[in-house]
All heavy atoms as atom14 arrays in JSON, in Angstrom:
{
  "sequence": "MDKETLTLIVGIVTGLISLVAAVGVLLVNAKVDRLTGRVDALQAVITSFVTR",
  "atom14_mask": [
    [1, 1, 1, 1, 1, 1, 1, 1, 0, 0, 0, 0, 0, 0],
    [1, 1, 1, 1, 1, 1, 1, 1, 0, 0, 0, 0, 0, 0],
    [1, 1, 1, 1, 1, 1, 1, 1, 1, 0, 0, 0, 0, 0],
    [1, 1, 1, 1, 1, 1, 1, 1, 1, 0, 0, 0, 0, 0],
    [1, 1, 1, 1, 1, 1, 1, 0, 0, 0, 0, 0, 0, 0],
    [1, 1, 1, 1, 1, 1, 1, 1, 0, 0, 0, 0, 0, 0],
    [1, 1, 1, 1, 1, 1, 1, 0, 0, 0, 0, 0, 0, 0],
    [1, 1, 1, 1, 1, 1, 1, 1, 0, 0, 0, 0, 0, 0],
    [1, 1, 1, 1, 1, 1, 1, 1, 0, 0, 0, 0, 0, 0],
    [1, 1, 1, 1, 1, 1, 1, 0, 0, 0, 0, 0, 0, 0],
    [1, 1, 1, 1, 0, 0, 0, 0, 0, 0, 0, 0, 0, 0],
    [1, 1, 1, 1, 1, 1, 1, 1, 0, 0, 0, 0, 0, 0],
    [1, 1, 1, 1, 1, 1, 1, 0, 0, 0, 0, 0, 0, 0],
    [1, 1, 1, 1, 1, 1, 1, 0, 0, 0, 0, 0, 0, 0],
    [1, 1, 1, 1, 0, 0, 0, 0, 0, 0, 0, 0, 0, 0],
    [1, 1, 1, 1, 1, 1, 1, 1, 0, 0, 0, 0, 0, 0],
    [1, 1, 1, 1, 1, 1, 1, 1, 0, 0, 0, 0, 0, 0],
    [1, 1, 1, 1, 1, 1, 0, 0, 0, 0, 0, 0, 0, 0],
    [1, 1, 1, 1, 1, 1, 1, 1, 0, 0, 0, 0, 0, 0],
    [1, 1, 1, 1, 1, 1, 1, 0, 0, 0, 0, 0, 0, 0],
    [1, 1, 1, 1, 1, 0, 0, 0, 0, 0, 0, 0, 0, 0],
    [1, 1, 1, 1, 1, 0, 0, 0, 0, 0, 0, 0, 0, 0],
    [1, 1, 1, 1, 1, 1, 1, 0, 0, 0, 0, 0, 0, 0],
    [1, 1, 1, 1, 0, 0, 0, 0, 0, 0, 0, 0, 0, 0],
    [1, 1, 1, 1, 1, 1, 1, 0, 0, 0, 0, 0, 0, 0],
    [1, 1, 1, 1, 1, 1, 1, 1, 0, 0, 0, 0, 0, 0],
    [1, 1, 1, 1, 1, 1, 1, 1, 0, 0, 0, 0, 0, 0],
    [1, 1, 1, 1, 1, 1, 1, 0, 0, 0, 0, 0, 0, 0],
    [1, 1, 1, 1, 1, 1, 1, 1, 0, 0, 0, 0, 0, 0],
    [1, 1, 1, 1, 1, 0, 0, 0, 0, 0, 0, 0, 0, 0],
    [1, 1, 1, 1, 1, 1, 1, 1, 1, 0, 0, 0, 0, 0],
    [1, 1, 1, 1, 1, 1, 1, 0, 0, 0, 0, 0, 0, 0],
    [1, 1, 1, 1, 1, 1, 1, 1, 0, 0, 0, 0, 0, 0],
    [1, 1, 1, 1, 1, 1, 1, 1, 1, 1, 1, 0, 0, 0],
    [1, 1, 1, 1, 1, 1, 1, 1, 0, 0, 0, 0, 0, 0],
    [1, 1, 1, 1, 1, 1, 1, 0, 0, 0, 0, 0, 0, 0],
    [1, 1, 1, 1, 0, 0, 0, 0, 0, 0, 0, 0, 0, 0],
    [1, 1, 1, 1, 1, 1, 1, 1, 1, 1, 1, 0, 0, 0],
    [1, 1, 1, 1, 1, 1, 1, 0, 0, 0, 0, 0, 0, 0],
    [1, 1, 1, 1, 1, 1, 1, 1, 0, 0, 0, 0, 0, 0],
    [1, 1, 1, 1, 1, 0, 0, 0, 0, 0, 0, 0, 0, 0],
    [1, 1, 1, 1, 1, 1, 1, 1, 0, 0, 0, 0, 0, 0],
    [1, 1, 1, 1, 1, 1, 1, 1, 1, 0, 0, 0, 0, 0],
    [1, 1, 1, 1, 1, 0, 0, 0, 0, 0, 0, 0, 0, 0],
    [1, 1, 1, 1, 1, 1, 1, 0, 0, 0, 0, 0, 0, 0],
    [1, 1, 1, 1, 1, 1, 1, 1, 0, 0, 0, 0, 0, 0],
    [1, 1, 1, 1, 1, 1, 1, 0, 0, 0, 0, 0, 0, 0],
    [1, 1, 1, 1, 1, 1, 0, 0, 0, 0, 0, 0, 0, 0],
    [1, 1, 1, 1, 1, 1, 1, 1, 1, 1, 1, 0, 0, 0],
    [1, 1, 1, 1, 1, 1, 1, 0, 0, 0, 0, 0, 0, 0],
    [1, 1, 1, 1, 1, 1, 1, 0, 0, 0, 0, 0, 0, 0],
    [1, 1, 1, 1, 1, 1, 1, 1, 1, 1, 1, 0, 0, 0]
  ],
  "atom14_positions": [
    [[77.62, 116.79, 125.55], [77.72, 115.75, 124.54], [78.77, 114.73, 125.01], [79.89, 115.1, 125.3], [78.13, 116.37, 123.2], [77.99, 115.46, 122.03], [78.39, 116.21, 120.44], [76.95, 117.18, 120.16], [0.0, 0.0, 0.0], [0.0, 0.0, 0.0], [0.0, 0.0, 0.0], [0.0, 0.0, 0.0], [0.0, 0.0, 0.0], [0.0, 0.0, 0.0]],
    [[78.39, 113.47, 125.04], [79.32, 112.46, 125.51], [80.17, 111.92, 124.37], [79.95, 112.23, 123.2], [78.56, 111.33, 126.22], [77.54, 110.65, 125.32], [77.23, 111.21, 124.25], [77.06, 109.56, 125.68], [0.0, 0.0, 0.0], [0.0, 0.0, 0.0], [0.0, 0.0, 0.0], [0.0, 0.0, 0.0], [0.0, 0.0, 0.0], [0.0, 0.0, 0.0]],
    [[81.15, 111.13, 124.74], [82.12, 110.61, 123.77], [81.48, 109.73, 122.7], [81.85, 109.79, 121.54], [83.2, 109.8, 124.49], [84.47, 110.51, 124.7], [85.5, 109.55, 125.28], [86.82, 110.23, 125.36], [87.83, 109.4, 125.99], [0.0, 0.0, 0.0], [0.0, 0.0, 0.0], [0.0, 0.0, 0.0], [0.0, 0.0, 0.0], [0.0, 0.0, 0.0]],
    [[80.53, 108.91, 123.1], [79.9, 107.99, 122.15], [79.15, 108.76, 121.06], [79.21, 108.42, 119.88], [78.95, 107.03, 122.87], [79.66, 105.99, 123.72], [80.03, 106.55, 125.09], [79.48, 107.59, 125.5], [80.89, 105.94, 125.74], [0.0, 0.0, 0.0], [0.0, 0.0, 0.0], [0.0, 0.0, 0.0], [0.0, 0.0, 0.0], [0.0, 0.0, 0.0]],
    [[78.45, 109.81, 121.45], [77.69, 110.6, 120.48], [78.64, 111.32, 119.54], [78.42, 111.36, 118.32], [76.81, 111.63, 121.22], [75.96, 110.96, 122.15], [75.96, 112.41, 120.24], [0.0, 0.0, 0.0], [0.0, 0.0, 0.0], [0.0, 0.0, 0.0], [0.0, 0.0, 0.0], [0.0, 0.0, 0.0], [0.0, 0.0, 0.0], [0.0, 0.0, 0.0]],
    [[79.7, 111.87, 120.08], [80.68, 112.57, 119.25], [81.35, 111.61, 118.28], [81.53, 111.93, 117.1], [81.73, 113.24, 120.14], [82.74, 114.13, 119.43], [82.03, 115.27, 118.72], [83.74, 114.68, 120.43], [0.0, 0.0, 0.0], [0.0, 0.0, 0.0], [0.0, 0.0, 0.0], [0.0, 0.0, 0.0], [0.0, 0.0, 0.0], [0.0, 0.0, 0.0]],
    [[81.66, 110.41, 118.75], [82.26, 109.39, 117.88], [81.3, 108.99, 116.77], [81.7, 108.83, 115.61], [82.65, 108.15, 118.71], [83.54, 108.54, 119.75], [83.31, 107.1, 117.85], [0.0, 0.0, 0.0], [0.0, 0.0, 0.0], [0.0, 0.0, 0.0], [0.0, 0.0, 0.0], [0.0, 0.0, 0.0], [0.0, 0.0, 0.0], [0.0, 0.0, 0.0]],
    [[80.02, 108.87, 117.09], [79.01, 108.53, 116.1], [78.9, 109.63, 115.04], [78.87, 109.35, 113.84], [77.66, 108.32, 116.77], [76.48, 108.03, 115.83], [76.71, 106.7, 115.1], [75.19, 108.0, 116.61], [0.0, 0.0, 0.0], [0.0, 0.0, 0.0], [0.0, 0.0, 0.0], [0.0, 0.0, 0.0], [0.0, 0.0, 0.0], [0.0, 0.0, 0.0]],
    [[78.88, 110.88, 115.47], [78.78, 112.01, 114.54], [80.0, 112.06, 113.63], [79.88, 112.23, 112.41], [78.58, 113.33, 115.31], [77.21, 113.34, 115.96], [78.75, 114.53, 114.37], [77.0, 114.49, 116.92], [0.0, 0.0, 0.0], [0.0, 0.0, 0.0], [0.0, 0.0, 0.0], [0.0, 0.0, 0.0], [0.0, 0.0, 0.0], [0.0, 0.0, 0.0]],
    [[81.18, 111.9, 114.19], [82.41, 111.91, 113.39], [82.41, 110.76, 112.4], [82.8, 110.91, 111.24], [83.65, 111.88, 114.31], [84.92, 111.63, 113.51], [83.78, 113.18, 115.1], [0.0, 0.0, 0.0], [0.0, 0.0, 0.0], [0.0, 0.0, 0.0], [0.0, 0.0, 0.0], [0.0, 0.0, 0.0], [0.0, 0.0, 0.0], [0.0, 0.0, 0.0]],
    [[81.95, 109.6, 112.82], [81.87, 108.44, 111.92], [80.92, 108.67, 110.76], [81.22, 108.33, 109.62], [0.0, 0.0, 0.0], [0.0, 0.0, 0.0], [0.0, 0.0, 0.0], [0.0, 0.0, 0.0], [0.0, 0.0, 0.0], [0.0, 0.0, 0.0], [0.0, 0.0, 0.0], [0.0, 0.0, 0.0], [0.0, 0.0, 0.0], [0.0, 0.0, 0.0]],
    [[79.77, 109.26, 111.05], [78.78, 109.53, 109.99], [79.33, 110.56, 109.02], [79.22, 110.4, 107.8], [77.45, 109.99, 110.61], [76.78, 108.81, 111.33], [76.52, 110.55, 109.53], [75.56, 109.2, 112.14], [0.0, 0.0, 0.0], [0.0, 0.0, 0.0], [0.0, 0.0, 0.0], [0.0, 0.0, 0.0], [0.0, 0.0, 0.0], [0.0, 0.0, 0.0]],
    [[79.92, 111.63, 109.53], [80.48, 112.67, 108.66], [81.61, 112.09, 107.8], [81.69, 112.36, 106.6], [80.98, 113.88, 109.5], [81.79, 114.84, 108.65], [79.81, 114.6, 110.13], [0.0, 0.0, 0.0], [0.0, 0.0, 0.0], [0.0, 0.0, 0.0], [0.0, 0.0, 0.0], [0.0, 0.0, 0.0], [0.0, 0.0, 0.0], [0.0, 0.0, 0.0]],
    [[82.46, 111.28, 108.39], [83.54, 110.65, 107.64], [83.0, 109.74, 106.54], [83.5, 109.73, 105.42], [84.45, 109.85, 108.6], [84.96, 110.72, 109.6], [85.61, 109.22, 107.85], [0.0, 0.0, 0.0], [0.0, 0.0, 0.0], [0.0, 0.0, 0.0], [0.0, 0.0, 0.0], [0.0, 0.0, 0.0], [0.0, 0.0, 0.0], [0.0, 0.0, 0.0]],
    [[81.96, 108.99, 106.86], [81.35, 108.12, 105.86], [80.75, 108.91, 104.71], [80.91, 108.53, 103.54], [0.0, 0.0, 0.0], [0.0, 0.0, 0.0], [0.0, 0.0, 0.0], [0.0, 0.0, 0.0], [0.0, 0.0, 0.0], [0.0, 0.0, 0.0], [0.0, 0.0, 0.0], [0.0, 0.0, 0.0], [0.0, 0.0, 0.0], [0.0, 0.0, 0.0]],
    [[80.08, 110.01, 105.0], [79.5, 110.83, 103.95], [80.57, 111.46, 103.07], [80.43, 111.5, 101.84], [78.62, 111.93, 104.57], [77.32, 111.44, 105.2], [76.61, 112.58, 105.9], [76.42, 110.8, 104.17], [0.0, 0.0, 0.0], [0.0, 0.0, 0.0], [0.0, 0.0, 0.0], [0.0, 0.0, 0.0], [0.0, 0.0, 0.0], [0.0, 0.0, 0.0]],
    [[81.63, 111.94, 103.68], [82.74, 112.53, 102.91], [83.38, 111.46, 102.03], [83.71, 111.72, 100.86], [83.77, 113.18, 103.85], [83.16, 114.43, 104.49], [85.05, 113.53, 103.11], [84.0, 115.06, 105.58], [0.0, 0.0, 0.0], [0.0, 0.0, 0.0], [0.0, 0.0, 0.0], [0.0, 0.0, 0.0], [0.0, 0.0, 0.0], [0.0, 0.0, 0.0]],
    [[83.53, 110.26, 102.53], [84.1, 109.16, 101.74], [83.2, 108.82, 100.56], [83.69, 108.55, 99.46], [84.29, 107.93, 102.61], [85.2, 108.2, 103.66], [0.0, 0.0, 0.0], [0.0, 0.0, 0.0], [0.0, 0.0, 0.0], [0.0, 0.0, 0.0], [0.0, 0.0, 0.0], [0.0, 0.0, 0.0], [0.0, 0.0, 0.0], [0.0, 0.0, 0.0]],
    [[81.9, 108.84, 100.78], [80.95, 108.56, 99.7], [81.03, 109.62, 98.6], [81.07, 109.29, 97.42], [79.53, 108.48, 100.26], [78.43, 108.16, 99.27], [78.63, 106.76, 98.68], [77.08, 108.25, 99.96], [0.0, 0.0, 0.0], [0.0, 0.0, 0.0], [0.0, 0.0, 0.0], [0.0, 0.0, 0.0], [0.0, 0.0, 0.0], [0.0, 0.0, 0.0]],
    [[81.1, 110.88, 98.99], [81.23, 111.97, 98.02], [82.54, 111.83, 97.24], [82.57, 112.01, 96.01], [81.13, 113.34, 98.71], [81.52, 114.47, 97.78], [79.73, 113.56, 99.26], [0.0, 0.0, 0.0], [0.0, 0.0, 0.0], [0.0, 0.0, 0.0], [0.0, 0.0, 0.0], [0.0, 0.0, 0.0], [0.0, 0.0, 0.0], [0.0, 0.0, 0.0]],
    [[83.62, 111.49, 97.93], [84.91, 111.32, 97.25], [84.86, 110.15, 96.27], [85.41, 110.24, 95.17], [86.01, 111.08, 98.29], [0.0, 0.0, 0.0], [0.0, 0.0, 0.0], [0.0, 0.0, 0.0], [0.0, 0.0, 0.0], [0.0, 0.0, 0.0], [0.0, 0.0, 0.0], [0.0, 0.0, 0.0], [0.0, 0.0, 0.0], [0.0, 0.0, 0.0]],
    [[84.19, 109.07, 96.64], [84.09, 107.91, 95.74], [83.3, 108.26, 94.48], [83.68, 107.87, 93.38], [83.43, 106.74, 96.48], [0.0, 0.0, 0.0], [0.0, 0.0, 0.0], [0.0, 0.0, 0.0], [0.0, 0.0, 0.0], [0.0, 0.0, 0.0], [0.0, 0.0, 0.0], [0.0, 0.0, 0.0], [0.0, 0.0, 0.0], [0.0, 0.0, 0.0]],
    [[82.22, 109.01, 94.63], [81.44, 109.43, 93.47], [82.29, 110.33, 92.58], [82.27, 110.2, 91.35], [80.14, 110.14, 93.91], [79.45, 110.82, 92.74], [79.2, 109.15, 94.58], [0.0, 0.0, 0.0], [0.0, 0.0, 0.0], [0.0, 0.0, 0.0], [0.0, 0.0, 0.0], [0.0, 0.0, 0.0], [0.0, 0.0, 0.0], [0.0, 0.0, 0.0]],
    [[83.08, 111.23, 93.18], [83.97, 112.08, 92.4], [84.99, 111.29, 91.62], [85.25, 111.59, 90.45], [0.0, 0.0, 0.0], [0.0, 0.0, 0.0], [0.0, 0.0, 0.0], [0.0, 0.0, 0.0], [0.0, 0.0, 0.0], [0.0, 0.0, 0.0], [0.0, 0.0, 0.0], [0.0, 0.0, 0.0], [0.0, 0.0, 0.0], [0.0, 0.0, 0.0]],
    [[85.54, 110.28, 92.22], [86.52, 109.43, 91.54], [85.87, 108.71, 90.36], [86.46, 108.62, 89.27], [87.14, 108.42, 92.53], [87.89, 107.32, 91.8], [88.07, 109.13, 93.49], [0.0, 0.0, 0.0], [0.0, 0.0, 0.0], [0.0, 0.0, 0.0], [0.0, 0.0, 0.0], [0.0, 0.0, 0.0], [0.0, 0.0, 0.0], [0.0, 0.0, 0.0]],
    [[84.66, 108.22, 90.54], [83.97, 107.53, 89.44], [83.7, 108.48, 88.28], [83.86, 108.1, 87.12], [82.66, 106.93, 89.94], [82.8, 105.72, 90.87], [81.43, 105.31, 91.4], [83.46, 104.56, 90.16], [0.0, 0.0, 0.0], [0.0, 0.0, 0.0], [0.0, 0.0, 0.0], [0.0, 0.0, 0.0], [0.0, 0.0, 0.0], [0.0, 0.0, 0.0]],
    [[83.3, 109.71, 88.58], [83.04, 110.68, 87.51], [84.31, 111.03, 86.75], [84.31, 111.08, 85.52], [82.41, 111.94, 88.1], [80.99, 111.8, 88.63], [80.54, 113.09, 89.32], [80.03, 111.41, 87.53], [0.0, 0.0, 0.0], [0.0, 0.0, 0.0], [0.0, 0.0, 0.0], [0.0, 0.0, 0.0], [0.0, 0.0, 0.0], [0.0, 0.0, 0.0]],
    [[85.39, 111.27, 87.47], [86.66, 111.61, 86.82], [87.16, 110.42, 86.0], [87.66, 110.59, 84.89], [87.7, 112.06, 87.86], [89.08, 112.16, 87.25], [87.29, 113.4, 88.47], [0.0, 0.0, 0.0], [0.0, 0.0, 0.0], [0.0, 0.0, 0.0], [0.0, 0.0, 0.0], [0.0, 0.0, 0.0], [0.0, 0.0, 0.0], [0.0, 0.0, 0.0]],
    [[87.01, 109.22, 86.53], [87.45, 108.03, 85.82], [86.69, 107.85, 84.51], [87.26, 107.48, 83.49], [87.27, 106.79, 86.71], [87.94, 105.57, 86.13], [88.91, 105.68, 85.39], [87.42, 104.41, 86.46], [0.0, 0.0, 0.0], [0.0, 0.0, 0.0], [0.0, 0.0, 0.0], [0.0, 0.0, 0.0], [0.0, 0.0, 0.0], [0.0, 0.0, 0.0]],
    [[85.38, 108.15, 84.53], [84.58, 108.04, 83.31], [85.06, 109.06, 82.28], [85.14, 108.74, 81.08], [83.11, 108.26, 83.63], [0.0, 0.0, 0.0], [0.0, 0.0, 0.0], [0.0, 0.0, 0.0], [0.0, 0.0, 0.0], [0.0, 0.0, 0.0], [0.0, 0.0, 0.0], [0.0, 0.0, 0.0], [0.0, 0.0, 0.0], [0.0, 0.0, 0.0]],
    [[85.4, 110.26, 82.73], [85.89, 111.28, 81.79], [87.24, 110.88, 81.21], [87.49, 111.09, 80.02], [85.99, 112.63, 82.49], [84.65, 113.24, 82.79], [84.78, 114.6, 83.44], [83.4, 115.16, 83.73], [83.47, 116.49, 84.32], [0.0, 0.0, 0.0], [0.0, 0.0, 0.0], [0.0, 0.0, 0.0], [0.0, 0.0, 0.0], [0.0, 0.0, 0.0]],
    [[88.1, 110.3, 82.01], [89.42, 109.87, 81.53], [89.25, 108.73, 80.53], [89.92, 108.71, 79.49], [90.32, 109.44, 82.71], [91.57, 108.73, 82.22], [90.7, 110.65, 83.55], [0.0, 0.0, 0.0], [0.0, 0.0, 0.0], [0.0, 0.0, 0.0], [0.0, 0.0, 0.0], [0.0, 0.0, 0.0], [0.0, 0.0, 0.0], [0.0, 0.0, 0.0]],
    [[88.34, 107.8, 80.81], [88.1, 106.7, 79.87], [87.58, 107.23, 78.53], [87.99, 106.76, 77.46], [87.09, 105.71, 80.44], [87.69, 104.85, 81.55], [88.93, 104.79, 81.63], [86.91, 104.25, 82.31], [0.0, 0.0, 0.0], [0.0, 0.0, 0.0], [0.0, 0.0, 0.0], [0.0, 0.0, 0.0], [0.0, 0.0, 0.0], [0.0, 0.0, 0.0]],
    [[86.69, 108.2, 78.57], [86.15, 108.78, 77.34], [87.25, 109.49, 76.57], [87.36, 109.37, 75.35], [85.01, 109.75, 77.68], [84.26, 110.21, 76.46], [83.0, 110.95, 76.83], [83.25, 111.99, 77.8], [82.45, 112.27, 78.83], [81.36, 111.59, 79.0], [82.75, 113.24, 79.66], [0.0, 0.0, 0.0], [0.0, 0.0, 0.0], [0.0, 0.0, 0.0]],
    [[88.12, 110.22, 77.28], [89.23, 110.91, 76.64], [90.21, 109.91, 76.03], [90.7, 110.11, 74.91], [89.96, 111.81, 77.64], [91.16, 112.58, 77.13], [90.74, 113.53, 76.0], [91.81, 113.36, 78.25], [0.0, 0.0, 0.0], [0.0, 0.0, 0.0], [0.0, 0.0, 0.0], [0.0, 0.0, 0.0], [0.0, 0.0, 0.0], [0.0, 0.0, 0.0]],
    [[90.47, 108.82, 76.73], [91.36, 107.78, 76.21], [90.79, 107.2, 74.92], [91.53, 106.96, 73.95], [91.55, 106.67, 77.25], [92.1, 107.25, 78.43], [92.48, 105.59, 76.75], [0.0, 0.0, 0.0], [0.0, 0.0, 0.0], [0.0, 0.0, 0.0], [0.0, 0.0, 0.0], [0.0, 0.0, 0.0], [0.0, 0.0, 0.0], [0.0, 0.0, 0.0]],
    [[89.49, 106.98, 74.87], [88.86, 106.48, 73.66], [89.02, 107.43, 72.5], [89.27, 107.03, 71.37], [0.0, 0.0, 0.0], [0.0, 0.0, 0.0], [0.0, 0.0, 0.0], [0.0, 0.0, 0.0], [0.0, 0.0, 0.0], [0.0, 0.0, 0.0], [0.0, 0.0, 0.0], [0.0, 0.0, 0.0], [0.0, 0.0, 0.0], [0.0, 0.0, 0.0]],
    [[88.9, 108.72, 72.77], [89.06, 109.72, 71.71], [90.5, 109.75, 71.21], [90.74, 109.89, 70.0], [88.66, 111.1, 72.22], [87.18, 111.25, 72.42], [86.82, 112.61, 72.9], [85.4, 112.71, 73.17], [84.85, 113.74, 73.78], [85.59, 114.74, 74.18], [83.55, 113.76, 73.98], [0.0, 0.0, 0.0], [0.0, 0.0, 0.0], [0.0, 0.0, 0.0]],
    [[91.45, 109.63, 72.12], [92.87, 109.62, 71.72], [93.17, 108.38, 70.89], [93.87, 108.47, 69.88], [93.79, 109.69, 72.97], [95.23, 109.44, 72.6], [93.64, 111.05, 73.65], [0.0, 0.0, 0.0], [0.0, 0.0, 0.0], [0.0, 0.0, 0.0], [0.0, 0.0, 0.0], [0.0, 0.0, 0.0], [0.0, 0.0, 0.0], [0.0, 0.0, 0.0]],
    [[92.62, 107.24, 71.28], [92.82, 106.01, 70.5], [92.24, 106.15, 69.1], [92.84, 105.72, 68.12], [92.19, 104.82, 71.22], [92.96, 104.41, 72.47], [94.13, 104.81, 72.6], [92.37, 103.7, 73.31], [0.0, 0.0, 0.0], [0.0, 0.0, 0.0], [0.0, 0.0, 0.0], [0.0, 0.0, 0.0], [0.0, 0.0, 0.0], [0.0, 0.0, 0.0]],
    [[91.07, 106.75, 68.99], [90.45, 106.94, 67.68], [91.29, 107.89, 66.82], [91.49, 107.65, 65.62], [89.04, 107.49, 67.85], [0.0, 0.0, 0.0], [0.0, 0.0, 0.0], [0.0, 0.0, 0.0], [0.0, 0.0, 0.0], [0.0, 0.0, 0.0], [0.0, 0.0, 0.0], [0.0, 0.0, 0.0], [0.0, 0.0, 0.0], [0.0, 0.0, 0.0]],
    [[91.78, 108.96, 67.43], [92.62, 109.9, 66.7], [93.91, 109.23, 66.25], [94.37, 109.44, 65.12], [92.94, 111.12, 67.57], [93.79, 112.2, 66.95], [93.1, 112.78, 65.72], [94.07, 113.31, 67.95], [0.0, 0.0, 0.0], [0.0, 0.0, 0.0], [0.0, 0.0, 0.0], [0.0, 0.0, 0.0], [0.0, 0.0, 0.0], [0.0, 0.0, 0.0]],
    [[94.49, 108.4, 67.1], [95.71, 107.68, 66.74], [95.45, 106.75, 65.55], [96.27, 106.65, 64.64], [96.22, 106.88, 67.93], [97.5, 106.1, 67.62], [97.95, 105.26, 68.81], [97.27, 105.18, 69.81], [99.09, 104.64, 68.67], [0.0, 0.0, 0.0], [0.0, 0.0, 0.0], [0.0, 0.0, 0.0], [0.0, 0.0, 0.0], [0.0, 0.0, 0.0]],
    [[94.3, 106.08, 65.54], [93.98, 105.19, 64.42], [93.84, 105.97, 63.12], [94.31, 105.53, 62.07], [92.69, 104.44, 64.73], [0.0, 0.0, 0.0], [0.0, 0.0, 0.0], [0.0, 0.0, 0.0], [0.0, 0.0, 0.0], [0.0, 0.0, 0.0], [0.0, 0.0, 0.0], [0.0, 0.0, 0.0], [0.0, 0.0, 0.0], [0.0, 0.0, 0.0]],
    [[93.22, 107.16, 63.18], [93.06, 107.98, 61.98], [94.42, 108.45, 61.48], [94.72, 108.38, 60.27], [92.14, 109.18, 62.28], [92.19, 110.2, 61.15], [90.72, 108.72, 62.51], [0.0, 0.0, 0.0], [0.0, 0.0, 0.0], [0.0, 0.0, 0.0], [0.0, 0.0, 0.0], [0.0, 0.0, 0.0], [0.0, 0.0, 0.0], [0.0, 0.0, 0.0]],
    [[95.27, 108.9, 62.39], [96.59, 109.38, 61.99], [97.44, 108.24, 61.42], [98.11, 108.39, 60.41], [97.32, 110.06, 63.17], [96.6, 111.37, 63.52], [98.78, 110.3, 62.86], [97.11, 112.02, 64.78], [0.0, 0.0, 0.0], [0.0, 0.0, 0.0], [0.0, 0.0, 0.0], [0.0, 0.0, 0.0], [0.0, 0.0, 0.0], [0.0, 0.0, 0.0]],
    [[97.35, 107.08, 62.02], [98.1, 105.92, 61.54], [97.64, 105.52, 60.15], [98.48, 105.24, 59.26], [97.94, 104.74, 62.51], [98.4, 105.13, 63.81], [98.74, 103.54, 62.04], [0.0, 0.0, 0.0], [0.0, 0.0, 0.0], [0.0, 0.0, 0.0], [0.0, 0.0, 0.0], [0.0, 0.0, 0.0], [0.0, 0.0, 0.0], [0.0, 0.0, 0.0]],
    [[96.35, 105.52, 59.92], [95.85, 105.15, 58.59], [96.24, 106.2, 57.56], [96.49, 105.89, 56.41], [94.34, 104.95, 58.62], [93.68, 106.17, 58.84], [0.0, 0.0, 0.0], [0.0, 0.0, 0.0], [0.0, 0.0, 0.0], [0.0, 0.0, 0.0], [0.0, 0.0, 0.0], [0.0, 0.0, 0.0], [0.0, 0.0, 0.0], [0.0, 0.0, 0.0]],
    [[96.28, 107.45, 57.95], [96.68, 108.52, 57.03], [98.16, 108.41, 56.65], [98.54, 108.56, 55.51], [96.39, 109.88, 57.66], [96.79, 111.04, 56.8], [96.04, 111.39, 55.68], [97.92, 111.78, 57.08], [96.39, 112.46, 54.89], [98.3, 112.85, 56.29], [97.53, 113.2, 55.19], [0.0, 0.0, 0.0], [0.0, 0.0, 0.0], [0.0, 0.0, 0.0]],
    [[99.0, 108.12, 57.66], [100.45, 108.05, 57.44], [100.81, 106.82, 56.62], [101.72, 106.87, 55.79], [101.19, 108.05, 58.8], [102.67, 107.74, 58.63], [101.01, 109.39, 59.49], [0.0, 0.0, 0.0], [0.0, 0.0, 0.0], [0.0, 0.0, 0.0], [0.0, 0.0, 0.0], [0.0, 0.0, 0.0], [0.0, 0.0, 0.0], [0.0, 0.0, 0.0]],
    [[100.12, 105.71, 56.81], [100.48, 104.46, 56.13], [99.88, 104.34, 54.73], [100.09, 103.34, 54.06], [100.05, 103.26, 56.97], [98.65, 103.33, 57.21], [100.82, 103.21, 58.26], [0.0, 0.0, 0.0], [0.0, 0.0, 0.0], [0.0, 0.0, 0.0], [0.0, 0.0, 0.0], [0.0, 0.0, 0.0], [0.0, 0.0, 0.0], [0.0, 0.0, 0.0]],
    [[99.16, 105.31, 54.28], [98.57, 105.26, 52.94], [99.6, 105.43, 51.89], [100.55, 106.0, 51.84], [97.51, 106.34, 52.76], [96.23, 105.96, 53.46], [95.17, 106.99, 53.13], [93.97, 106.67, 53.89], [92.88, 107.35, 53.79], [92.8, 108.38, 53.0], [91.84, 107.0, 54.49], [0.0, 0.0, 0.0], [0.0, 0.0, 0.0], [0.0, 0.0, 0.0]]
  ]
}
């Protein structure tokens, strides 16, 4: 196996790993956004309860 082929294989593997990591980040970010929305809603309920 020559250097060019090995470099190509390493580049492809690195690209695939980067793609998987990016998808993971997007999924985690969506979960954090959803959790933040729930916390904001809970805060609004608690605030309205306390200020009554």
